[in-house]
C-alpha positions, 0 to 999 in steps of 0.5 A: 463437571469437565464434561459440562464445561466443555460443552458449555465452552464448545457451545458458546463458540459456536453460536459466537462463530454462527453469529459473526459469520452471519452478521457479517455476511448480512451486512456485506450482502446489503452494503453491495447491493445499494451500491454501483461499482465505479472505476476511478483513475488517478495520477500522483507523484511519489517522492521517496527523500532519503537525504536532507534534514526531513527524509521521508524514507528511513532505514529499517533494515541493512543486509547482512555485513557478509551480503555484498550483492549490488542487488541489496537483498535484505535492505528495508526502508520505511516511507511516509513520502508525499504525494504531489499533483505534479513532479515538482515536490513544491506542488500541491501535496494531495496525500501520503504513501506510508508503508515500506519497501524492501528489497526481495530479490537476489538476481535483480533490484525487485522491491515489496512494495506494501504501502497506503495512499493516504488522500488528503485533499479533494473528494477523496479526502480521508479515504485510502488504497492500499497497495501490495506487490513486486517493484522491479524498479529497473524497467520502465513500467512497473505495475502493481495491484491495489488490493483494498481501501478505505472510506470512499475506496471501500472494497477497492481493487485494481492496480497502479502502474509506476514510472520512475520520473527522476532518480539522483544517483548520489542521493537516492532521491526518487520522484515516481509517477504513479498511474492509479486505476481503482475500482470501488463502490 
């Protein structure tokens, strides 16, 4: 009986894996065959607000108490930052940057960024791009990869270039210009 049960489970698992593989491969090939790849460039301003009544960036992890290096290694913040058309927070909001960033370097202020740009206006409303990479915040221009997307940015790949527009040392608030270059179908 145990042999039959083992055979049955193994056969079912094998059949499931084959069906998943074939179905996934067929859908992807048909989808890509009928689409043309496009390059989209857009610029947004990312507002990281740490102070006030309604911060958009909240501390979720501090470095250990005995760690006193100026890089902040170990610090982590969760974000839901406005994305606007101009550097002014009062300008039109076109989406939100949702995710987290963490101080991931012991030698310099280097962040690990993981965020979705969720677009809420215009042609790409309801679509997202996913940015995941290293951000050396004191470099004039930082480049991070776009590793995916959803909606009209399905199968997205590309990169973003970040430039600090404004940083307030007293509050920690920052405005960063993001130029996004996204290949998608």
